[in-house]
VOGU-3710 file (C-alpha; in Angstrom, 3 decimals, decimal comma):
1> xxxxxxxxxx> 92,408/107,213/98,980  93,337/104,770/96,905  92,185/104,983/93,798  91,193/101,715/91,938  89,626/102,573/88,813  89,519/105,395/85,762  86,953/105,829/83,094  89,452/106,081/80,920  89,474/103,355/78,143  93,043/102,464/76,043
11> xxxxxxxxxx> 93,053/102,259/72,976  96,023/99,938/72,419  97,831/96,518/74,622  99,660/98,680/77,417  102,648/96,558/76,455  105,351/98,918/78,018  103,952/99,055/81,472  103,066/95,510/81,531  106,981/94,807/80,383  107,813/97,808/83,603
21> xxxxxxxxxx> 105,673/95,862/85,902  107,309/92,337/84,724  110,448/93,729/85,000  110,033/95,030/88,661  108,418/92,003/90,025  111,155/89,850/88,297  113,676/92,101/90,473  112,103/91,799/93,242  111,723/87,997/92,931  115,080/86,781/91,158
31> xxxxxxxxxx> 117,728/89,844/92,604  115,939/90,568/95,862  115,285/87,447/97,216  111,336/88,371/97,271  112,155/90,028/100,745  114,735/87,893/102,243  116,823/89,808/104,856  119,985/89,476/103,458  119,720/89,616/99,702  117,150/92,245/99,718
41> xxxxxxxxxx> 119,870/94,284/102,023  122,546/93,379/99,789  120,359/94,664/96,778  119,610/97,938/98,394  123,165/98,466/99,272  124,537/97,656/95,968  122,187/98,860/93,516  120,217/101,142/95,484  120,817/105,071/94,938  122,909/106,953/97,694
51> xxxxxxxxxx> 122,658/110,664/97,702  126,077/111,372/99,661  127,605/108,605/97,016  126,460/110,313/94,182  127,559/113,974/95,267  130,819/112,955/96,950  129,852/114,783/100,007  130,117/111,401/102,251  133,486/109,613/102,069  133,683/105,934/101,097
61> xxxxxxxxxx> 133,247/103,390/103,910  130,635/105,254/105,900  127,713/103,289/107,056  123,592/103,022/107,203  122,255/100,604/109,715  120,033/98,241/107,413  118,807/96,354/110,260  119,258/92,789/111,355  122,974/93,810/112,297  123,341/94,946/108,677
71> xxxxxxxxxx> 125,373/97,651/107,642  125,801/99,626/104,115  128,741/100,740/103,443  129,579/103,400/100,632  131,770/103,460/97,791  134,355/105,016/96,605  132,986/107,339/93,533  129,952/108,124/92,026  127,603/105,105/91,535  125,946/106,506/88,129
81> xxxxxxxxxx> 124,314/103,165/86,704  122,960/103,172/90,603  120,626/106,233/89,395  118,756/103,473/87,065  118,896/100,413/88,920  117,276/101,811/91,829  114,059/102,645/89,527  113,617/98,604/89,690  114,158/97,738/93,436  111,466/97,876/96,286
91> xxxxxxxxxx> 111,825/97,620/100,046  109,024/95,326/100,270  106,085/93,540/99,182  103,206/96,124/99,925  105,954/98,837/98,493  106,541/96,938/95,105  102,447/96,168/94,588  101,596/99,729/95,280  103,902/101,065/93,608  102,975/98,690/90,534
101> xxxxxxxxxx> 99,289/99,177/90,954  99,868/103,122/90,411  101,800/102,077/87,426  98,911/99,991/85,737  96,496/102,450/86,717  97,663/105,557/85,071  100,890/104,262/83,020  98,685/102,081/80,292  96,782/105,374/79,303  100,092/107,534/79,229
111> xxxxxxxxxx> 101,859/104,865/77,274  98,717/105,187/75,073  99,192/108,693/74,031  102,268/108,305/72,689  104,727/105,951/70,800  105,929/102,969/72,807  109,696/103,894/72,492  108,488/107,561/73,326  107,010/106,263/76,382  110,005/104,271/77,299
121> xxxxxxxxxx> 112,465/107,250/77,473  109,598/109,420/79,200  109,454/107,129/82,159  113,347/106,550/82,500  113,709/110,931/82,639  111,155/111,044/85,121  112,269/108,192/87,176  116,182/110,166/86,620  114,575/113,382/87,388  112,967/112,086/90,529
131> xxxxxxxxxx> 116,026/110,603/91,476  118,259/113,862/91,494  115,589/115,921/92,946  115,981/113,372/96,054  119,637/114,135/96,231  119,467/117,367/95,367  117,341/117,825/98,460  118,943/115,891/101,047  123,262/115,729/99,202  124,993/114,172/101,951
141> xxxxxxxxxx> 122,462/111,527/102,808  123,800/107,932/103,072  120,595/106,273/102,991  119,676/104,150/99,667  116,749/105,678/97,962  115,360/102,276/95,755  111,797/102,192/94,307  110,144/102,962/90,637  107,419/105,741/92,927  109,652/108,562/91,324
151> xxxxxxxxxx> 109,085/107,486/87,519  105,370/106,403/88,537  105,104/109,836/89,720  105,894/111,574/86,161  103,783/109,083/84,604  101,287/110,819/86,828  101,905/114,346/86,457  101,422/113,336/82,841  98,213/111,981/83,401  97,277/114,780/85,207
161> xxxxxxxxxx> 98,187/117,453/82,255  96,302/114,685/79,776  93,095/113,853/81,071  92,819/115,667/84,161  88,723/115,682/83,671  88,913/111,843/83,577  86,794/110,656/86,698  88,802/107,892/88,805  87,233/105,817/91,582  88,540/106,042/94,930
171> xxxxxxxxxx> 88,431/103,575/97,893  87,489/106,387/101,281  88,074/104,965/104,469  85,864/106,401/106,965  87,037/104,686/110,582  85,840/101,317/110,294  83,592/101,974/107,029  85,085/102,116/103,113  83,186/103,619/100,940  83,638/104,831/97,420
181> xxxxxxxxxx> 83,836/108,181/95,622  84,170/109,829/92,429  86,957/112,349/91,673  88,104/114,016/88,673  91,847/113,061/87,987  93,100/116,758/88,915  91,535/116,617/92,020  93,217/113,160/93,299  96,630/114,187/91,650  96,859/117,655/93,052
191> xxxxxxxxxx> 95,721/115,927/96,882  98,191/113,606/96,637  100,958/116,227/95,299  100,024/118,110/98,352  100,707/115,254/100,532  104,267/115,008/99,082  104,771/118,570/99,826  103,659/118,204/103,820  105,757/114,851/103,816  108,708/116,218/102,223
201> xxxxxxxxxx> 108,729/119,393/104,460  108,325/117,595/107,993  110,809/114,333/106,941  114,467/114,660/108,264  117,365/114,233/105,952  119,008/111,665/108,466  116,407/109,068/108,352  115,182/106,619/106,110  111,585/106,448/104,668  109,669/108,036/101,425
211> xxxxxxxxxx> 111,624/109,634/98,978  108,902/112,450/99,079  111,182/114,948/96,915  111,565/112,339/94,117  107,648/112,105/93,953  107,999/115,702/93,470  110,896/115,526/91,356  109,215/113,131/88,876  105,610/114,857/89,032  107,222/117,771/88,343
221> xxxxxxxxxx> 109,108/116,356/85,203  106,151/114,268/83,975  103,705/117,219/83,900  105,972/119,171/81,911  107,766/116,196/79,441  104,480/115,176/78,607  104,221/118,295/76,171  107,152/117,023/74,301  106,213/113,230/74,134  102,602/113,086/73,962
231> xxxxxxxxxx> 100,786/112,815/70,101  97,907/114,970/69,484  95,802/112,237/68,179  96,762/109,543/70,402  95,321/111,483/73,220  92,131/113,341/71,179  91,486/108,972/70,633  90,357/108,595/74,268  86,761/109,789/73,810  86,335/109,809/77,998
241> xxxxxxxxxx> 87,949/113,539/78,009  87,256/116,787/76,252  91,212/117,688/76,713  92,095/118,581/73,206  95,749/119,197/73,749  97,722/121,069/71,015  101,047/120,167/71,114  102,954/117,307/71,069  105,398/115,908/67,964  104,618/113,359/65,228
251> xx> 107,407/110,690/64,292  109,093/108,203/66,257
//
């Protein structure tokens, strides 16, 4: 299922969401060379998060095959800043486009539920939680982890709590045909989370691929953190949902 629209109009322009999309796109084009082989490999190796490097369970100089005859060697000592830089990197055009699409679809409404400074902090905390979840699941992995999907998973978790009954329109491929279905947000998001659980359980820690545990960690972080960051008056302004939470603090 591919979501493409939700019946949840924003009350304010989603400036932070747009800035995050622009930042990831800028990094992809000007830092990662829009996927140019050497620049992509260098950015992933130098700015991506390597679990074994962060935990210290892998010695410096251990290599990971990046393809095209390129190898990524672990650095001495944990690279803490890479927890943040990895959130703005991507591994390919489809990786970037898919992540930015989900960020826009769900991020604008979650941003609308709180002040913009809160949303920045909420997004980054979800990204950190996602990274740490992947590190905890595969602490000795030398596979660099990149992508905004962990933080975006947190946004999706927050959306689930705030707007579970909002209808989300999705594309549903049926063989050679594609149809559309309307689902409540809770059904689509829980279905997505179940896929991450099975994906994580079936994946080998020594291989690259999707960081399923990061998705789960970010999603759960979003579910719990949204109760702290969302503001009642902002959420209740969304007339498309009858969900009226009684939590959240005023202020910044």
